[in-house]
C-alpha positions, 0 to 999 in steps of 0.5 A: 499500500502506498505510504500516502494512503496510510492513516496513522493513529494519532493516539498510537503513534510514538515518535520513538517507536520502532515498529509500524503495524499496519491493518487495513489502511491504518498505521500504529507506530509502537514499541516492539519491546512492550508488544513482545513482552505482552504477547507470545505471538509478537515475541516469536514474530520479532525473533525472526530476522528481518529480510533484506527486502523488508518494507520500512516506513520512517526507519520502522520496519512494517508488519502487515496484519489481517485483523480489523484495524478497530479491533487492533486499536482496542487491543493496543489502546489496552496494552499502551494506555490502560495505566493512564488515568485518562484511559478510563475516560475514552474506554466506553465499557462497551461489550464491543470493545471487550469482544475486540480486546478478547478476540485479539488477545486470544489470537496473539496470546496476550493474557494481560488482554484476556484476563480483563476482558473475560472479567468484564464479560463475566460481570454482565453474564449474571442470571438474567433477572433483576433484584429490585432491592439489590440492584443499585448497590450491587452495580455501584460496588462492581463499578468501583471494583472495575475502576471504570464503568461496568460493561454495557452489554449489546445484544446485537453481537451476542453470537460474536460473544457466545462464540468467543466465550467457547473459543476461550474455554476451549483453549483454557487448558491450565487450571488458573486459565481465565474461563467462563462458567457454565452459569455465564455460558447459559445467560449468554445462550439465553440472550442469543434465544431472546435475539433469535425470538425477536428476529428468527431470520437471524438464526440462519442470516447471522448477526452483521458487524459494522464492517460487514463481517457476519457472525453465525452461531455454531451448528450446536448452539443454533440447534440449542436455541431452536429447542430451547425457545419453545421451552423458554416460551412455556416457562415465561408464560408460566412464570407470568401466571405464577406472578399473578397468582402469588400476588393474588394470594398474598393479597388476600391472605394478609393477617391484617386484612381490613377494608383499605388493605383488602381494597387497596384503593387506587390513588387516581381512581378510589372507586377501582381496587388494584385487585380487580386490575390484577385479575383482569390482567391475569385472565388475559394472560391465562386465556392467552388472548394475545398469544404467548408473550415474547421472551423480552416482554417478561424478562428484563436485560441486564443493563442498569437502566432496566425498566419494568417488564413490558408484559406488566406495563399495562397492569402497572399503570393501574396499580398503586405503588405498594401493589406495584412493588408487591407484583414485581416482587412476585414476578422476580420470584417466579422468574428466579424459580424458571431460570434455574430450569431454563439454565439446565435446559440450555446447558444440556441442549448446547452441550457446553463442556461438562467440566467447566466450573 
């Protein structure tokens, strides 16, 4: 490529750098020593003597790589800038960046990149239901530990994440190697099902990245999604019905029942008790008038701006604050119970490596 066509990355251009890494039309002027000390692949690459006709730019030998420049940039920024305080102002903490760091770190055998990438993804791949009372404290503590914003999980590349997780575990041969647990794998597979549930064609067409690269699930993971969706639908439907039933039971079995508690007069409509609205929504759900709810209508996402599940939005608008909290408590309890069954099903269907922790 003609030198004039190259675009140097100003954030990763060291005037005294001694190696020029080129990917696509982007150039990074870096230090051999740092790259070799962090990556076994780069160490081996630089140990080979340069041929007589080697290309040089500004006195630096050139190494051309087939990787995406955006992936390499994330990797190089982590290696060369992560020790600087300002780094955390440019690190978005998105799962796109974490996936790039993991992909390049794995390819070039850079443990210092793999470990934080795995840790950050693990922090998000927890059971996909939200604890109303615990969430805020949990995320505040997590962000403090990470010394940066938590990973924002973007589901539009969840297939890429699932594939990277399996790749990392397949090569994690030593006991202390970073790896993903079975429960974390189940969460990622569940979110793949959420995506497929919303857009079934993705199961065969794959998810496209910004550069046009398309990520497909493995044949085993694809089969898992197809088998799991019906099971997840049934469990979702069951959890919604269970939540309404448990709420009604709690409401009518209070030991301190009196006229106010029993009727629970609504702030905006004192003639309409909350319980009648609950029964109305419960009947709609049990009769399945609107069809089975989409998975994402009854489950919640793992980001910290979570809103109540959309299956309840209609109902919540007609509830007093006390009943709303009571119903959501019933909902999350039902989801937690359902999740254990879904987790087991996903792991069995996917064939996730059984000796993973």
